[in-house]
C-alpha positions in Angstrom: 19.8 -19.3 107.0 18.8 -20.0 103.5 20.7 -23.2 103.5 18.9 -24.3 106.7 15.6 -23.6 105.0 16.5 -25.6 101.9 17.7 -28.5 104.0 14.4 -28.5 106.0 12.2 -28.2 102.9 14.1 -30.9 101.1 14.0 -33.2 104.0 10.2 -32.8 104.5 9.4 -33.3 100.8 11.9 -36.1 100.2 10.1 -38.2 102.8 7.0 -38.0 100.7 8.9 -38.9 97.6 10.5 -42.1 99.0 7.4 -44.1 98.4 7.2 -42.9 94.8 10.8 -43.8 94.1 10.4 -47.2 95.8 7.4 -48.0 93.6 9.3 -47.1 90.4 12.4 -49.2 91.4 10.2 -52.2 92.3 8.4 -52.1 89.0 11.8 -52.0 87.2 13.2 -54.9 89.2 10.0 -56.9 88.7 10.4 -56.6 84.9 14.0 -57.6 85.2 13.1 -60.8 87.1 10.3 -61.8 84.8 12.6 -61.1 81.7 15.2 -63.5 83.1 12.6 -66.2 83.1 11.7 -65.3 79.5 8.1 -64.5 80.3 7.9 -62.3 77.2 4.2 -61.3 77.4 4.3 -60.7 81.1 7.6 -58.8 80.8 6.1 -56.5 78.1 3.2 -55.8 80.5 5.5 -54.9 83.3 7.6 -52.7 80.9 4.4 -50.8 80.1 3.5 -50.7 83.8 6.9 -49.3 84.7 6.5 -46.6 82.1 3.1 -45.7 83.7 4.7 -45.7 87.1 7.3 -43.2 86.0 4.6 -40.9 84.6 2.7 -41.3 87.9 5.8 -40.5 89.8 6.3 -37.2 87.9 2.6 -36.2 88.4 2.6 -37.1 92.1 5.8 -35.3 92.6 4.3 -32.2 91.1 1.2 -32.5 93.3 3.4 -33.0 96.5 5.5 -29.9 95.7 2.4 -27.7 95.1 0.6 -29.0 98.2 3.7 -28.5 100.3 4.1 -24.9 99.1 0.4 -24.2 99.8 0.4 -25.8 103.2 3.7 -24.5 104.4 3.4 -20.8 103.3 -0.3 -20.1 102.6 -2.3 -22.2 105.1 -2.0 -22.5 108.9 1.7 -23.3 108.8 2.2 -20.0 106.9 1.6 -18.0 110.1 4.5 -19.7 111.8 6.8 -19.6 108.7 6.2 -15.9 108.2 7.2 -15.2 111.8 10.7 -16.6 111.3 13.5 -14.1 111.3 14.1 -14.5 107.6 13.1 -12.4 104.6 10.1 -13.6 102.5 12.3 -14.1 99.5 14.3 -16.7 101.4 11.2 -18.7 102.1 10.2 -18.6 98.4 13.7 -19.3 97.1 14.0 -22.3 99.4 10.8 -23.8 98.1 11.7 -23.0 94.5 15.2 -24.5 94.6 13.9 -27.6 96.5 11.2 -28.1 93.9 13.8 -27.9 91.1 16.1 -30.3 92.8 13.3 -32.8 93.4 12.2 -32.7 89.8 15.8 -33.3 88.7 15.9 -36.2 91.2 12.7 -37.6 89.6 14.4 -37.6 86.2 17.5 -39.3 87.6 15.4 -42.0 89.1 13.5 -42.5 85.8 16.8 -42.8 83.9 18.3 -45.2 86.4 15.3 -47.5 86.4 15.2 -47.6 82.6 18.9 -48.3 82.6 18.4 -51.2 85.0 15.8 -52.6 82.7 18.1 -52.1 79.7 21.1 -53.6 81.5 23.2 -50.5 81.2 23.4 -47.0 79.8 24.0 -47.9 76.2 20.4 -47.1 75.3 21.1 -43.4 76.2 24.1 -43.4 73.9 22.1 -45.0 71.1 19.3 -42.3 71.4 21.8 -39.5 71.5 23.7 -40.8 68.6 20.6 -41.3 66.5 19.3 -37.9 67.3 22.7 -36.3 66.5 22.6 -37.9 63.1 19.1 -36.7 62.4 20.0 -33.2 63.6 23.0 -33.1 61.4 21.0 -34.3 58.4 18.4 -31.7 59.0 21.0 -28.9 59.2 20.7 -28.1 62.8 23.9 -26.6 64.3 22.8 -27.0 67.9 23.5 -30.3 69.6 20.3 -32.3 70.5 21.6 -32.7 74.1 22.1 -28.9 74.4 18.7 -28.2 72.8 16.6 -30.7 74.7 18.6 -30.1 77.9 18.0 -26.4 77.7 14.3 -26.9 76.9 13.9 -29.3 79.9 15.7 -27.0 82.4 14.0 -23.8 81.3 10.6 -25.4 81.0 11.0 -26.8 84.5 11.9 -23.4 86.0 9.1 -21.8 84.1 6.5 -24.3 85.3 7.5 -24.1 89.0 7.5 -20.3 88.9 4.1 -20.2 87.2 2.6 -22.6 89.7 4.0 -20.7 92.7 2.9 -17.3 91.3 -0.6 -18.7 90.7 -0.8 -19.8 94.3 0.5 -16.5 95.8 -1.7 -14.5 93.5 -4.8 -16.6 94.2 -4.2 -16.2 98.0 -4.2 -12.4 97.7 -7.9 -12.4 97.1 -10.9 -13.0 99.3 -13.3 -15.8 98.7 -12.2 -19.2 97.3 -8.4 -18.7 97.2 -7.8 -22.2 95.6 -10.3 -21.4 92.8 -8.6 -18.1 92.2 -5.2 -19.9 92.1 -6.5 -22.3 89.4 -8.0 -19.4 87.4 -4.7 -17.5 87.6 -2.8 -20.6 86.4 -5.1 -21.0 83.4 -4.7 -17.3 82.5 -0.9 -17.5 82.8 -0.9 -20.7 80.7 -2.8 -18.9 78.0 -0.5 -15.9 78.2 2.5 -18.2 77.8 1.0 -20.0 74.8 0.1 -16.7 73.1 3.6 -15.3 73.7 5.2 -18.5 72.1 2.9 -18.2 69.1 3.9 -14.6 68.6 7.6 -15.6 68.8 7.0 -18.4 66.3 5.3 -16.0 63.9 8.1 -13.4 64.0 11.1 -15.8 64.1 9.9 -18.5 61.8 6.8 -17.9 59.7 7.4 -14.3 58.7 11.1 -14.8 57.8 10.1 -18.0 55.9 7.3 -16.4 54.0 9.6 -13.5 53.0 11.8 -15.9 51.1 9.1 -16.3 48.4 6.2 -18.5 47.4 5.4 -21.9 48.8 6.7 -23.5 45.6 10.0 -21.7 46.0 10.2 -22.6 49.7 9.6 -26.3 49.0 11.9 -26.6 46.0 14.8 -24.1 46.6 15.3 -23.7 50.3 17.7 -26.2 51.8 17.1 -28.1 55.1 19.9 -25.9 56.6 17.9 -22.8 55.8 14.7 -24.1 57.5 16.7 -25.5 60.4 18.3 -22.1 60.9 14.9 -20.5 61.2 13.8 -23.3 63.6 16.8 -22.6 65.8 15.8 -19.0 66.1 12.2 -20.0 67.0 13.4 -22.4 69.7 15.8 -19.8 71.1 13.1 -17.2 71.0 10.6 -19.4 72.9 13.2 -20.2 75.5 13.9 -16.5 75.9 10.2 -15.8 76.5 10.0 -18.6 79.1 13.1 -17.2 80.9 11.6 -13.7 80.9 8.2 -15.0 82.2 10.0 -17.0 84.8 11.8 -13.9 86.2 8.5 -12.0 86.2 6.7 -14.8 88.0 9.4 -15.2 90.6 9.5 -11.5 91.2 5.7 -11.4 91.4 5.6 -14.2 93.9 8.1 -12.6 96.2 6.2 -9.3 95.9 3.0 -11.1 96.8 4.6 -12.7 99.8 6.1 -9.4 101.0 3.2 -7.0 100.4 -0.1 -8.6 99.5 -0.4 -12.1 101.0 -3.7 -12.8 102.6 -3.3 -15.9 104.7 -6.2 -18.1 105.8 
């Protein structure tokens, strides 16, 4: 049943994404055509326009996912969805996985369109090679692909879980449920930032300050020493995001099972 729910949710939301993807591909193809005619100034304009269209696609995709979750589970459609012979966690997991897949699809579309404009995928290899050299020179042991890939995936899961938890928590209350959802999101965002600051203090600044004075740190510590502390800080921040993601997912499912107050 879960697979059927995922298939349904993906199909419904993908329809709303088709226009976004078409816009991004059209802007990329337009830049290619103009570049072939050597309209340099106009080509630069459309390159910038394409970059803005990619940003707009990501923002609109986020809005579509949030509105769909709200409409399908928390508004009028929620009465029907919650009468289906499936557990509430399946409804949630279906929306969660669909949102994750759609965001990954957004990134794939962005990479493909920039590759079209760059006449291939060499630009990706160049970026990765340059970053790998910089990481090696700075003393990082972690690959930039692994680091930024982990940050992207975990940040995406964390953001989705926080948005959905904000909505399910906001719709527990009476009064303006959307306003409560926004307020909940702001509070959760602040909690996440404070948690990351605390992790940064204990994994980077305190260990760094324990090594001696500022003069000692600037003149004696090697880049490898500093990079090692930064690795710990990144891993700590990712661990916090994963923990909060699990908490928000569990909280959302609990809200949907016990406390949801549909309009």
